[in-house]
C-alpha positions in Angstrom: -109.1 21.3 53.2 -112.6 21.7 54.6 -114.8 24.5 53.5 -115.7 25.8 56.9 -117.2 29.3 56.8 -116.1 30.4 60.2 -114.3 29.4 63.3 -115.1 30.5 66.9 -113.5 33.8 67.8 -111.3 32.2 70.5 -109.8 29.8 67.9 -109.1 32.7 65.6 -107.3 34.5 68.4 -105.1 31.5 68.9 -104.4 31.2 65.2 -103.6 34.9 65.0 -101.1 34.7 67.8 -99.5 31.6 66.3 -99.3 33.6 63.0 -97.3 36.3 64.9 -94.7 33.6 65.7 -95.6 32.9 69.4 -95.2 29.5 70.8 -98.1 27.7 72.4 -96.8 28.6 75.8 -96.6 32.3 74.8 -100.1 32.2 73.3 -101.4 30.6 76.5 -99.7 33.3 78.6 -101.5 35.9 76.6 -105.0 34.3 76.8 -104.8 32.7 80.2 -104.5 29.1 79.0 -101.7 26.5 79.5 -99.5 25.7 76.5 -101.0 22.2 76.6 -104.5 23.5 76.3 -103.5 25.7 73.4 -102.0 22.7 71.6 -105.2 20.7 72.1 -107.4 23.5 70.9 -105.2 24.0 67.8 -105.2 20.3 67.1 -109.0 20.4 67.3 -109.0 23.3 64.8 -106.7 21.3 62.5 -109.0 18.3 62.7 -112.1 20.5 61.9 -110.4 22.1 58.9 -108.9 18.8 57.7 -105.3 20.0 57.8 -102.3 18.3 59.2 -100.4 21.1 60.9 -101.0 24.3 62.8 -99.2 26.2 60.0 -101.7 24.9 57.5 -104.5 26.1 59.8 -102.9 29.5 60.0 -102.6 29.6 56.2 -106.2 28.5 55.8 -107.4 31.4 58.0 -105.1 34.0 56.4 -106.2 33.1 52.9 -109.8 33.6 54.0 -108.9 36.9 55.7 -110.1 35.7 59.0 -106.8 36.7 60.8 
């Protein structure tokens, strides 16, 4: 996993909502994005962090007390 010191606030909001168990469509409904856009943004976060899945990205952020 990458040693990224921070992520944009918007990405952390998305990860936080995923951590609450919301689907990409539900997350999108809360933040005014489509489910497809949420998936793309989360995929970009995963790529930036060097992780394979959104769950790994959530774990990464939780371990660093970012969400």
